[in-house]
MDAnalysis code that builds the backbone (N, CA, C; Angstrom):
import MDAnalysis as mda
import numpy as np

u = mda.Universe.empty(252, n_residues=84, atom_resindex=np.repeat(np.arange(84), 3), trajectory=True)
u.add_TopologyAttr("name", ["N", "CA", "C"] * 84)
u.add_TopologyAttr("resid", np.arange(1, 85))
u.add_TopologyAttr("resname", ["MET", "LYS", "TRP", "LYS", "LEU", "ARG", "ILE", "PRO", "MET", "MET", "LEU", "PHE", "ILE", "LEU", "GLY", "LEU", "VAL", "SER", "GLY", "ILE", "TYR", "GLN", "TYR", "PHE", "PRO", "ASN", "LEU", "MET", "ILE", "PHE", "LYS", "GLU", "TYR", "TYR", "LEU", "LEU", "ASN", "SER", "ILE", "GLN", "TYR", "LEU", "ALA", "SER", "ILE", "GLY", "VAL", "PRO", "ILE", "TYR", "PHE", "LEU", "GLU", "LYS", "THR", "GLU", "MET", "ASN", "GLU", "LYS", "LYS", "VAL", "ASN", "LEU", "LEU", "ILE", "GLY", "ILE", "ALA", "LEU", "ILE", "PHE", "SER", "GLY", "LEU", "LEU", "ILE", "ASP", "SER", "LEU", "LEU", "VAL", "ILE", "SER"])
u.atoms.positions = np.array([
    [-45.409, 265.901, -8.785],
    [-46.246, 265.846, -9.906],
    [-47.741, 266.185, -9.500],
    [-48.375, 266.979, -10.205],
    [-49.700, 267.398, -9.910],
    [-50.725, 266.668, -10.745],
    [-51.928, 266.497, -10.274],
    [-52.995, 265.729, -10.993],
    [-54.296, 266.416, -10.626],
    [-55.151, 266.534, -11.678],
    [-56.520, 267.128, -11.424],
    [-57.315, 266.155, -10.692],
    [-58.280, 266.647, -9.884],
    [-59.081, 265.750, -9.013],
    [-60.249, 265.049, -9.734],
    [-60.386, 265.281, -11.031],
    [-61.594, 264.768, -11.764],
    [-61.660, 263.284, -11.702],
    [-60.670, 262.555, -12.193],
    [-60.730, 261.082, -12.226],
    [-60.686, 260.467, -10.832],
    [-59.845, 260.865, -9.892],
    [-59.830, 260.299, -8.588],
    [-61.186, 260.471, -7.853],
    [-61.828, 261.671, -7.979],
    [-63.051, 261.869, -7.353],
    [-64.180, 260.987, -7.996],
    [-64.166, 260.895, -9.353],
    [-65.207, 260.048, -9.975],
    [-65.029, 258.599, -9.486],
    [-63.837, 258.090, -9.433],
    [-63.662, 256.677, -8.996],
    [-63.976, 256.535, -7.461],
    [-63.697, 257.574, -6.651],
    [-64.082, 257.517, -5.274],
    [-65.583, 257.569, -5.131],
    [-66.272, 258.331, -5.851],
    [-67.836, 258.348, -5.754],
    [-68.331, 257.099, -6.239],
    [-67.813, 256.505, -7.293],
    [-68.271, 255.138, -7.797],
    [-68.109, 254.105, -6.726],
    [-66.965, 254.030, -6.019],
    [-66.742, 253.088, -4.986],
    [-67.628, 253.327, -3.751],
    [-67.774, 254.581, -3.395],
    [-68.607, 254.954, -2.227],
    [-70.053, 254.623, -2.498],
    [-70.639, 255.059, -3.590],
    [-72.071, 254.762, -3.880],
    [-72.281, 253.259, -4.056],
    [-71.384, 252.545, -4.707],
    [-71.562, 251.129, -4.794],
    [-71.574, 250.421, -3.433],
    [-70.620, 250.795, -2.634],
    [-70.607, 250.227, -1.246],
    [-71.844, 250.542, -0.492],
    [-72.320, 251.747, -0.547],
    [-73.511, 252.121, 0.222],
    [-74.742, 251.333, -0.287],
    [-74.882, 251.232, -1.577],
    [-76.044, 250.530, -2.127],
    [-76.005, 249.048, -1.858],
    [-74.798, 248.435, -1.762],
    [-74.623, 247.059, -1.464],
    [-74.816, 246.757, -0.004],
    [-74.442, 247.753, 0.838],
    [-74.584, 247.588, 2.337],
    [-76.013, 247.862, 2.792],
    [-76.635, 248.749, 2.142],
    [-78.034, 249.180, 2.457],
    [-78.893, 248.920, 1.216],
    [-79.290, 247.711, 0.962],
    [-80.104, 247.490, -0.266],
    [-81.499, 248.071, -0.145],
    [-81.944, 248.423, 1.082],
    [-83.284, 248.998, 1.240],
    [-83.375, 250.463, 0.793],
    [-82.234, 251.041, 0.420],
    [-82.292, 252.371, -0.071],
    [-82.924, 252.542, -1.438],
    [-83.076, 251.488, -2.115],
    [-83.732, 251.496, -3.410],
    [-85.188, 251.788, -3.223],
    [-85.676, 252.861, -3.895],
    [-87.054, 253.255, -3.730],
    [-87.968, 252.318, -4.593],
    [-87.559, 252.007, -5.736],
    [-88.337, 251.157, -6.609],
    [-87.729, 249.733, -6.645],
    [-88.207, 248.878, -5.807],
    [-87.606, 247.548, -5.708],
    [-88.093, 246.610, -6.840],
    [-89.297, 246.817, -7.365],
    [-89.832, 245.916, -8.300],
    [-89.316, 246.196, -9.731],
    [-89.050, 247.436, -10.044],
    [-88.671, 247.842, -11.429],
    [-87.244, 248.006, -11.596],
    [-86.628, 247.201, -12.444],
    [-85.175, 247.245, -12.642],
    [-84.787, 248.442, -13.283],
    [-85.511, 249.013, -14.217],
    [-85.149, 250.249, -14.949],
    [-85.139, 251.419, -13.937],
    [-86.091, 251.538, -13.068],
    [-86.179, 252.643, -12.117],
    [-85.049, 252.529, -11.043],
    [-84.643, 251.228, -10.732],
    [-83.520, 250.932, -9.886],
    [-82.287, 251.509, -10.493],
    [-82.053, 251.246, -11.766],
    [-80.857, 251.685, -12.454],
    [-80.906, 253.182, -12.567],
    [-82.003, 253.813, -12.819],
    [-82.077, 255.218, -12.905],
    [-81.674, 255.894, -11.551],
    [-82.193, 255.349, -10.461],
    [-81.970, 255.813, -9.141],
    [-80.423, 255.704, -8.801],
    [-79.838, 254.620, -9.177],
    [-78.420, 254.333, -8.905],
    [-77.537, 255.264, -9.724],
    [-77.901, 255.438, -11.011],
    [-77.109, 256.348, -11.833],
    [-77.264, 257.785, -11.414],
    [-78.449, 258.194, -10.941],
    [-78.672, 259.542, -10.448],
    [-77.834, 259.815, -9.186],
    [-77.772, 258.709, -8.305],
    [-77.027, 258.922, -7.085],
    [-75.454, 258.998, -7.362],
    [-75.086, 258.631, -8.536],
    [-73.642, 258.785, -8.945],
    [-73.558, 260.075, -9.643],
    [-74.484, 260.472, -10.514],
    [-74.363, 261.622, -11.355],
    [-74.550, 262.881, -10.558],
    [-75.385, 263.001, -9.597],
    [-75.600, 264.213, -8.875],
    [-74.349, 264.697, -8.087],
    [-73.639, 263.857, -7.383],
    [-72.318, 264.376, -6.796],
    [-71.312, 264.744, -7.831],
    [-71.199, 264.003, -8.934],
    [-70.203, 264.368, -9.977],
    [-70.667, 265.685, -10.533],
    [-71.910, 265.890, -10.825],
    [-72.379, 267.210, -11.368],
    [-72.134, 268.321, -10.354],
    [-72.315, 268.100, -9.113],
    [-72.031, 269.114, -8.057],
    [-70.542, 269.441, -8.009],
    [-69.665, 268.462, -8.170],
    [-68.296, 268.697, -8.184],
    [-67.824, 269.497, -9.442],
    [-68.497, 269.219, -10.523],
    [-68.140, 270.027, -11.785],
    [-68.599, 271.457, -11.685],
    [-69.816, 271.606, -11.096],
    [-70.341, 273.027, -10.984],
    [-69.584, 273.915, -10.028],
    [-69.075, 273.265, -8.978],
    [-68.307, 274.011, -7.942],
    [-66.847, 274.072, -8.288],
    [-66.453, 273.475, -9.505],
    [-65.080, 273.492, -9.965],
    [-64.086, 272.856, -9.026],
    [-64.596, 271.903, -8.211],
    [-63.729, 271.161, -7.282],
    [-62.774, 270.226, -8.106],
    [-63.320, 269.703, -9.257],
    [-62.549, 268.801, -10.047],
    [-61.354, 269.478, -10.739],
    [-61.296, 270.781, -10.842],
    [-60.266, 271.428, -11.505],
    [-59.062, 271.705, -10.596],
    [-59.199, 271.379, -9.282],
    [-58.050, 271.596, -8.343],
    [-57.000, 270.598, -8.676],
    [-55.743, 271.000, -8.510],
    [-54.667, 270.096, -8.726],
    [-54.105, 269.673, -7.368],
    [-53.860, 268.309, -7.224],
    [-53.372, 267.808, -6.031],
    [-52.131, 266.916, -6.369],
    [-51.463, 266.508, -5.318],
    [-50.335, 265.656, -5.493],
    [-50.834, 264.322, -6.042],
    [-49.981, 263.560, -6.774],
    [-50.348, 262.317, -7.392],
    [-50.709, 261.299, -6.280],
    [-50.014, 261.323, -5.182],
    [-50.320, 260.297, -4.076],
    [-51.671, 260.568, -3.498],
    [-52.050, 261.806, -3.385],
    [-53.406, 262.093, -2.874],
    [-54.453, 261.525, -3.827],
    [-54.276, 261.708, -5.143],
    [-55.179, 261.081, -6.080],
    [-55.290, 259.618, -5.981],
    [-54.152, 258.954, -5.839],
    [-54.088, 257.537, -5.756],
    [-54.753, 257.094, -4.427],
    [-54.540, 257.822, -3.342],
    [-55.170, 257.513, -2.081],
    [-56.679, 257.627, -2.143],
    [-57.185, 258.554, -2.922],
    [-58.662, 258.751, -3.122],
    [-59.157, 257.525, -3.824],
    [-58.513, 257.107, -4.830],
    [-58.931, 255.921, -5.676],
    [-58.922, 254.681, -4.802],
    [-57.870, 254.471, -4.012],
    [-57.866, 253.229, -3.145],
    [-58.785, 253.314, -2.069],
    [-59.072, 254.476, -1.544],
    [-60.069, 254.555, -0.484],
    [-61.531, 254.267, -0.950],
    [-61.806, 254.687, -2.219],
    [-63.027, 254.294, -2.827],
    [-63.191, 252.816, -2.984],
    [-62.134, 252.179, -3.470],
    [-62.112, 250.726, -3.548],
    [-62.200, 250.031, -2.242],
    [-61.512, 250.582, -1.245],
    [-61.590, 250.022, 0.116],
    [-62.918, 250.159, 0.684],
    [-63.571, 251.248, 0.535],
    [-64.929, 251.466, 1.106],
    [-65.871, 250.397, 0.457],
    [-65.751, 250.324, -0.874],
    [-66.615, 249.389, -1.548],
    [-66.434, 247.945, -1.097],
    [-65.202, 247.553, -0.969],
    [-64.920, 246.166, -0.520],
    [-65.271, 245.924, 0.960],
    [-65.003, 246.929, 1.791],
    [-65.360, 246.680, 3.201],
    [-66.823, 246.669, 3.461],
    [-67.642, 247.509, 2.767],
    [-69.071, 247.471, 2.933],
    [-69.732, 246.227, 2.388],
    [-69.103, 245.592, 1.440],
    [-69.616, 244.320, 0.921],
    [-69.373, 243.256, 1.918],
    [-68.190, 243.192, 2.526],
    [-67.832, 242.075, 3.419],
    [-68.676, 242.150, 4.672],
    [-68.974, 243.300, 5.218],
    [-69.696, 243.409, 6.488],
    [-71.173, 243.298, 6.311],
])
């Protein structure tokens, strides 16, 4: 069974960016302003997703297990970076 990479890559990017921002909280440029923090976080999620859409990487079809592995690796990265 084949599956497009769109949803697995989005969930992987969400887990990766969330883990990075929780592990390195000093990456936030605007620490005082919550609105600017949110814009920076959303931009750091949106830019890779936009890049994947423009390069048509999301249109590639992969095996279902590879898609599930991408999703679980995003969740694993997020949970491991929070613990350490």
